[in-house]
C-alpha positions as a printed Julia matrix, in Angstrom:
78×3 Matrix{Float64}:
 -27.3   -14.35   10.01
 -23.86  -13.06    9.78
 -21.9   -13.24    6.45
 -19.16  -15.72    6.17
 -15.68  -14.86    5.07
 -16.01  -16.8     2.01
 -19.24  -15.13    1.09
 -17.81  -11.68    1.72
 -14.66  -12.5    -0.3
 -16.72  -13.76   -3.21
 -18.95  -10.69   -3.17
 -15.74   -8.47   -2.96
 -14.2   -10.07   -6.04
 -16.92   -8.94   -8.36
 -16.24   -5.15   -7.4
 -14.25   -3.26   -9.81
 -10.47   -2.82   -9.01
 -11.06    0.67   -7.78
 -13.8    -0.47   -5.51
 -11.55   -3.3    -4.26
  -8.83   -0.92   -3.43
 -11.26    1.37   -1.53
 -12.62   -1.68    0.38
  -9.01   -2.9     1.13
  -8.11    0.52    2.55
 -11.33    0.45    4.74
 -10.39   -2.93    6.01
  -6.92   -1.91    6.79
  -7.89    1.24    8.58
 -10.38   -0.9    10.78
  -7.53   -2.87   12.14
  -4.74   -0.37   12.38
  -4.06    1.22   15.72
  -5.38    4.9    15.91
  -3.14    6.99   13.56
  -2.87   10.84   14.07
  -4.77   12.54   11.34
  -1.63   14.96   10.78
   0.62   11.93   10.26
  -2.01   10.25    7.87
  -2.22   13.5     5.86
   1.66   13.83    5.77
   1.97   10.4     4.38
  -0.86   10.93    1.64
   1.04   14.05    0.62
   4.47   12.16    0.47
   2.73    9.35   -1.5
   1.27   11.92   -3.98
   4.6    13.64   -4.42
   6.45   10.17   -4.95
   3.93    9.18   -7.69
   4.18   12.61   -9.29
   8.13   12.31   -9.35
   7.84    8.74  -10.74
   5.29    9.56  -13.44
   7.07   12.77  -14.59
  10.36   10.85  -14.81
  12.26   12.57  -12.06
  12.4     9.46  -10.07
  13.16    6.05  -11.59
  12.44    2.59  -10.5
  15.19    0.3    -9.16
  14.9    -3.4    -9.72
  14.29   -5.35   -6.65
  17.42   -7.59   -7.14
  19.52   -4.44   -6.97
  17.89   -3.11   -3.8
  18.33   -6.54   -2.19
  22.01   -6.66   -3.2
  22.68   -3.34   -1.7
  20.81   -4.16    1.52
  22.92   -7.39    1.65
  26.15   -5.48    1.39
  25.06   -2.93    3.98
  23.77   -5.43    6.47
  25.12   -8.71    5.65
  23.25  -11.73    7.45
  20.23   -9.77    8.17
């Protein structure tokens, strides 16, 4: 008997945070179009570099309100 979405979700919610993140990634990969391995590896490297720059204080967060205000100034009405 196939599992229902509710049953799967209920089971998934008892997983640890890290296990849920792994599951979420697996689910996203299962519905994404085929991604070139080189592209995927490049994105993983970029993400790692951005996390490192943020954690080491090289990069700083910008409040979302500032980002949206800048976008509104650049592209009004969009």
